[in-house]
N, C-alpha and C positions, 0 to 999 in steps of 0.2 A: 243225303241232305240233312243238315242239322236243323230241325224245325224249331228249336228253342230260339235260334237266332232270327227267326222269320215272323215273330208275333206282329200282328197287324197287317201282314201281307196276304195277298190272294195267291193260292196255288191251285193247280189242277192235279188231281190224283186218280189213280185206279185203286179201288178198294174191294176187298172180298169180305162179305159179312159172315157171321158164324154159321150160316146156312149153306155157305159156299157160293152165294150169288155175287157176281162181279158188277161193279158199277163205276162209271167215270163221273167225277164231281168237281165242282169249283167251290172252294171254301175259303173263308177268311179266318186266319188263325187267331184265336183269343188267348189260349194258353197251352202250355205243354207241361205235363206233370207225370212222373213215373212212366208208365207205359201207355198213356192216353194223351190224345190230342183233342182239345175243346175248340170247336170252330163253328162259324156260321155257315151253314150249307145253303148255297144258293138253289140247288135242286129242290130241297124240301122247304126252303124258306123259314128256317128255324135253326136254333143252336143245336149242335149234336155233339156226341162224344164218340171218338174213333180209336180203336186199338191201334197202336203204332205198328205192331207186328202184322196187322192185316192191310197196311198200305204198301201196295206192290210196287208202285212208282209214283213219282211226283215231279212237278216242275213249276217254277215261278211263272205267273201270268204277267205278261207285259202290260 
C-alpha cells in the first residue's frame, strides 16, 4: 500500500518495534517522509513515528 497517497486516512496496521514486540494499531496518517510514517496513534492517544520497514501489514479502515 502506498501510504503517501493515504494522508488523513485511518489505517489498521500490524507493527513490530525495535525490540521485536508486535502490536496491532489504528492510526491516522499525518505524513510520510523517507522511511517513516508520522501518525496519530489511537492506542497511545498521541502522535507517533513509525518506521515503514516495521509495518508488516496494513489496511484502510472503513
